[in-house]
Structure formats: C-alpha cells, structure tokens
C-alpha positions as CSV (number, residue, x, y, z in Angstrom):
1,M,115.8,88.8,95.3
2,K,113.0,86.9,97.8
3,A,115.1,88.0,101.1
4,F,114.6,91.8,99.3
5,F,111.4,91.7,98.7
6,K,110.4,89.1,102.3
7,K,112.1,92.6,104.1
8,M,110.3,95.0,102.3
9,F,106.7,93.3,102.4
10,A,106.4,90.3,105.0
11,E,108.9,92.2,107.2
12,N,107.9,96.0,105.8
13,P,108.9,98.0,109.3
14,V,105.9,100.4,109.3
15,F,102.9,97.4,108.5
16,V,103.9,94.1,109.8
17,L,106.3,95.0,112.9
18,L,104.8,98.3,113.4
19,L,107.5,100.2,113.9
20,G,108.1,104.2,113.8
21,M,104.3,105.3,114.4
22,C,105.8,109.0,115.3
23,P,106.9,109.9,112.1
24,T,104.6,107.5,110.0
25,L,101.8,109.6,111.8
26,G,103.2,113.2,111.9
27,T,105.4,113.0,108.0
28,S,102.6,111.3,106.3
29,T,100.4,114.6,105.7
30,S,101.4,114.7,101.5
31,V,103.5,112.5,99.4
32,I,106.5,114.9,99.2
33,N,106.7,114.6,102.7
34,G,105.9,110.6,102.7
35,L,109.4,110.7,100.4
36,G,111.8,113.0,102.2
37,M,111.1,110.8,105.0
38,G,111.2,107.8,104.2
39,L,114.2,108.2,101.8
40,S,115.6,110.4,104.2
41,A,115.6,107.7,106.8
42,T,116.7,104.8,104.5
43,A,120.3,107.0,103.4
44,V,120.6,107.3,107.6
45,L,119.1,103.3,108.0
46,I,122.3,101.9,105.2
47,C,124.9,103.9,106.3
48,S,124.7,103.6,110.1
49,N,123.7,99.5,109.5
50,F,127.3,99.4,107.6
51,F,129.3,101.4,109.7
52,I,127.8,99.5,113.1
53,S,128.7,96.6,111.3
54,I,132.2,97.2,110.9
55,L,132.4,98.8,114.4
56,R,130.8,95.8,115.8
57,K,133.7,93.9,117.5
58,F,135.1,96.8,118.4
59,I,131.9,98.1,120.8
60,P,131.8,97.3,124.1
61,A,128.6,95.1,125.0
62,K,128.0,97.6,127.9
63,I,128.0,100.1,125.4
64,R,126.7,99.1,122.3
65,I,123.4,101.2,122.3
66,A,124.9,104.3,123.2
67,S,127.4,103.6,120.8
68,Y,124.8,103.3,118.2
69,I,122.9,106.1,118.8
70,V,125.7,108.2,118.2
71,I,126.6,106.9,114.9
72,I,123.5,107.0,114.1
73,A,123.2,110.8,115.4
74,G,126.3,112.2,113.0
75,F,124.4,110.5,109.8
76,V,121.0,112.1,110.6
77,T,123.0,115.5,111.2
78,A,124.6,115.1,108.1
79,V,121.3,114.2,106.0
80,D,119.7,117.5,107.8
81,M,122.5,119.7,106.4
82,A,122.1,118.1,103.2
83,L,117.7,118.7,103.1
84,K,118.8,122.0,104.2
85,A,121.3,123.1,102.0
86,Y,119.0,121.4,98.6
87,L,115.8,120.5,99.2
88,P,114.9,123.7,102.2
89,E,111.3,123.5,101.6
90,I,111.4,119.6,102.0
91,S,113.4,120.4,105.5
92,A,110.7,123.3,106.5
93,S,108.4,121.1,106.1
94,L,110.1,117.7,108.3
95,G,110.8,120.0,111.0
96,V,111.5,118.1,114.2
97,F,110.8,114.3,112.2
98,I,114.3,114.8,110.8
99,P,116.3,115.0,114.3
100,L,114.3,112.8,115.6
101,I,115.4,110.0,113.5
102,V,117.8,109.4,115.9
103,V,115.5,107.4,118.7
104,N,113.7,105.8,115.1
105,C,113.4,102.2,116.7
106,I,113.1,101.2,112.9
107,I,116.5,102.2,113.3
108,L,117.8,101.3,116.8
109,A,116.0,98.0,116.1
110,R,118.3,96.9,113.1
111,A,121.2,98.2,114.5
112,E,120.5,96.1,117.6
113,S,119.1,93.1,115.8
114,F,120.7,93.1,112.2
115,A,124.0,94.9,111.8
116,S,125.3,94.1,114.9
117,K,125.7,90.4,113.9
118,N,126.4,90.3,110.3
119,T,129.0,91.4,107.6
120,P,128.6,94.9,106.1
121,G,127.4,93.9,102.5
122,K,124.8,92.5,104.1
123,S,123.7,95.3,106.8
124,A,123.7,97.9,104.1
125,V,121.5,95.9,101.9
126,D,119.1,94.9,105.0
127,G,119.4,98.7,106.0
128,L,118.0,99.9,101.9
129,C,115.3,97.0,102.3
130,M,114.2,98.2,105.3
131,G,114.3,101.4,104.8
132,L,112.1,101.3,101.3
133,G,110.0,99.1,103.1
134,F,109.5,102.5,105.4
135,T,109.2,104.4,102.2
136,A,106.8,102.6,100.6
137,A,104.7,102.3,103.5
138,L,104.9,106.3,103.9
139,V,103.9,107.1,100.3
140,I,101.0,104.7,100.3
141,L,99.5,106.7,103.9
142,S,100.5,110.0,102.3
143,A,98.6,109.2,98.9
144,I,95.4,108.3,100.6
145,R,95.0,111.0,103.2
146,E,97.3,113.9,100.5
147,L,94.5,112.8,97.9
148,L,91.3,112.4,100.6
149,G,92.4,115.8,102.6
150,N,93.3,118.0,99.7
151,G,92.0,116.5,96.4
152,S,95.7,116.9,95.2
153,L,99.0,113.6,94.5
154,L,102.2,115.4,94.9
155,G,100.5,118.8,95.2
156,L,98.7,118.5,91.9
157,P,94.7,118.7,91.5
158,V,93.8,115.1,91.2
159,L,89.7,115.0,91.8
160,G,88.8,118.6,90.5
161,S,88.3,121.9,91.9
162,N,84.8,120.8,92.8
163,Y,86.0,118.3,95.2
164,P,85.0,118.5,98.7
165,K,87.9,118.7,100.9
166,A,88.0,116.0,103.6
167,I,90.2,118.1,106.3
168,M,90.6,116.1,108.9
169,M,92.7,113.5,106.9
170,I,95.4,115.8,106.9
171,L,95.3,116.2,110.5
172,P,96.6,113.5,113.1
173,P,93.0,112.2,113.5
174,G,93.0,111.2,110.0
175,G,96.4,109.7,109.9
176,F,95.5,107.1,112.3
177,I,91.9,106.5,110.8
178,V,93.8,105.7,107.2
179,L,96.3,103.3,109.0
180,G,93.8,101.5,111.1
181,V,91.9,101.4,107.6
182,V,95.7,99.7,105.4
183,L,96.9,97.6,108.7
184,G,93.3,95.9,108.5
185,V,93.2,95.5,104.6
186,I,96.6,94.2,104.9
187,Q,96.4,91.8,107.4
188,L,92.9,90.7,106.2
189,M,95.0,89.7,102.7
190,R,97.8,88.3,105.0
191,T,94.7,85.4,106.7
192,K,93.5,85.0,103.1
193,G,96.4,84.1,101.9
194,G,97.3,82.0,104.6
195,A,94.3,80.5,104.3
196,K,94.9,79.3,100.7
197,N,98.5,78.3,101.9
198,G,97.2,76.2,104.1
C-alpha cells in the first residue's frame, strides 16, 4: 500500500513528474472528459506494461522503443474502438486525444523505466498506480475548470443560474492558469512537509 500511494501521489505523473501535459490541458475542460481520458490511459498503461514486461527478454534493444509503440498502439486502438462503441459521446468529446495516447510520454516512460525491467505483476500494478495518479490529476484540474468556467460539476449546475461564468477557465489559457496554481499549491505543501520532517 505504501508503494501504491507513493506512485499515485509522491510520483504523480502530472503534478510531480510533469508528464502528459498535452492531454492534461486538452481534456481537463470537464470532469467527464477528465475521467474518460484518465481511465482510458489507465487501461492502456496496465495492459501495455503487462505485455511489455512479458516480452522484455525477446525484444532486441535496438528496436525496443518502436516495439513498445506497436504494443501500446494495439491497446490504444482497442480502447478507442470500445469508447466509440459503448461511450460515443465521450469518444467524440475527447476526439484526437485518445489516439494520441500512443505517444503519451507517461506510457512510454513507464514502459522504458519500469515494465522493461520488472515482472508482469509488478508492471501491471505500476501501470494501475500511474494511471490512477494521472486520472486523479485530470479530475482535480477538470473539477476546478468546470466549476469556475461553467458553474457545474459532472454537467450538473452547482453555483446557480446567477453565477457569472468565467469562460476563460474552460479555454486553453484557463488550463495553464489552473495547472500553474495547483502546481504551486502542491510545491508549497511539499516544501512545508519537508521542513517539518527536516
């Protein structure tokens, strides 16, 4: 459990490692989009980590990155087709960001740094932890942006009809502003936590 929480929070791919910024900023306009993107990436992370770990001894070093991309692309295609079949609204809303999971640096980084060196079980758990950390980051950013930009959460009105919507928050500049503020708060918390422990 300690390793699980460490990977989810202390090594959070968005808030600590600063990986996956493109899908983070592009899909965090609503909580539904954030959840859809996060869970899709989590499914791909678990499956690709597991299979890359199984095949790690058979993949020649010279073509390992290309091989990882082919394996990841297979799982991304399966996730994309499943979303189109069962959740077409989310698929349409996420658009090109689902196929772009293939080159998501979080997934490639975990394949290279963890799955290629560890057992399939550990690699699958690593994929789950990193995926849930990515999902948590997307949901936090999405909730703030949707609440400030539309006055709603999960598409349901929260702040009432008189709330003056800050439309900029659901536009690209709002994504950068919210991400910057959240990163600043997290760094402040980590600095204070380090000072107390030191």
